[in-house]
N, C-alpha and C positions, 0 to 999 in steps of 0.2 A: 579209656574212648578212643574212639579211631578220630586220628585227625581228618580224614577224609570226608567225615560225617558233619555236614554245616547245621545240621540240626540239632547237632550236640550242644552248641554253643545258644541256642535259645533258651529263654528263661521260661519259666513256666507260665502257662495260660491264667490271667487274674480275669476273673468274672466281672462284669461291669456294677456298678451299684443299683441297688432295685429303684425303680421308680416310685416315687413318694406320689400319694394319695393327694397329698396337700402343698400346694393351693391346687384348690380345683379350676379344672377349667371352665371358658365360659360358657360352655353350653348348659353344664350344672346349676352353674351359678343362675341362669335363665331357669332352667326346670324349677329350684328351689324356690325362686320369687313366684314364679306362677303356682306353684302348688299352697305357698302362704298366701296368695292372693286368693286364691280357692277356698281354702281354709276358712278366712276371714269375711269372705262372703256368704258362705254358708252358717258362720257363726252369727253375719248381721241379718240375715234372712229369716235364722231363726228366733232371733230377740226380737226383730219387727212382727212375726208371727203370734210369739209368746205375748207382745204389749199389746197387738190387736185383739187378743182374745180376752184381754182382761177384763172385760164388762161381762164376759161369758161365765169368767170363774164368779167375778161378783153374784152374778143371778144364781148362780148354782149355790152359792153360800146361803144369799136370801131364802131358795127353794127349801133348803136345808134345815133351817131356821122354823120357816113356815112348817114343812111336816112336822118338827118335834114339839112345835103348839099344838098342832092339832093331834097327834096321838096324847098328847097332855090335858087338853080339854076337850077335843072331840067338835069343838062350835065350826059347823060345816060350813053355816053363811057367812061367816068372816073369812075361811080358808079359802073359800070360792072368790070372793071378792078378792083377797090377798093373792091369789093366782092370776087373777085378770092382770092386777095392777101389774104384777111382776110382769108377763109377758108384754104388755103396754110398755113399759119402761125399756126392759131387754131390747124390745122391736126400736122403740125411738132413737136407741143406741146406734145402732147399726144400718136402719134406712132411714130415707130422708122424714124430715118433720110433717112436709104436705103429705106425703103418701099414708103415714101412719095415725096420725095425732086424731082425724075426723071421725076413723075408723069405729063401728060400732056393730053389734045383732050379726047381721047375717054376715054382710062385707069384712066384718073383722075374722069370723070365722072362716071365711075363704081366703083372705088373707094370711092367717097361721096357718092351714093348710097347703096353700102353693108355695109357702117360703119353708117350709117343713122339707127336710132330708124325702126323696122321692121313694115311695112305698107303694102296695098295692090297693091300702084301704086308707083314708083318711085319719088322723091324728085326734082332732076335733069334732066329733060328731054333731046331729040336725041339733040335741038337747043342750048344747053348750053353753047357748044365750040362757036358755031358761036354769041351768044348774047356777050359774055365775047372779043372778039375779034371784034366785027363789030361796025362801027364809030358811028352808031345813034341806036337805038332799038326804039321800040314800049315801052309806057307807063306802058301798062299792062304785058310785058315780064318781065321788070324790078322789076315790085310789085313782079310778079310770084318768080324772081330770090332772091329780099328780103326775101319773104316769106319763102323760100326753105332755104337760108342761115341761119335765124333765127332758123328756126324747126332742122337745122344738129346742130349749135352749142349748142342749148338745148339738144338735145337726142342722140347726136352720142355714139358710143360704140365700145369696142374691137371688131376686128374679132374674130370669132370661128372658 
């Protein structure tokens, strides 16, 4: 060692301790709280939508039951009446009673077409009223009515 060298008396450099990631800085806590709130809001909105569409799922179950009965016995008069009743009860669950309860015939068909998802062609045609009240209907008419009912239940929206 050189007695003239003052640096020789220095100890080796010590590295500082690593900075811990815990506890978190306040900004991270705010970010975590905001993310938690967003997740809870998303779960709440999904739950509300699920509950709001419970009537739709019930109507789809009833429609499946009507279809299976029709496949079993082929009674077109009964199935047409049941489909009309199903459409009416479903509409009463999501639209004001005073707007729906008294509708029949052409006004009922127009209501169903107005509240259906927007398409180029109407779901329910002019012969809808006759099919519902006819003693016997053709199989293709009933199949068309079943398809229109299935589509309306799944896609109907509020009138604007």
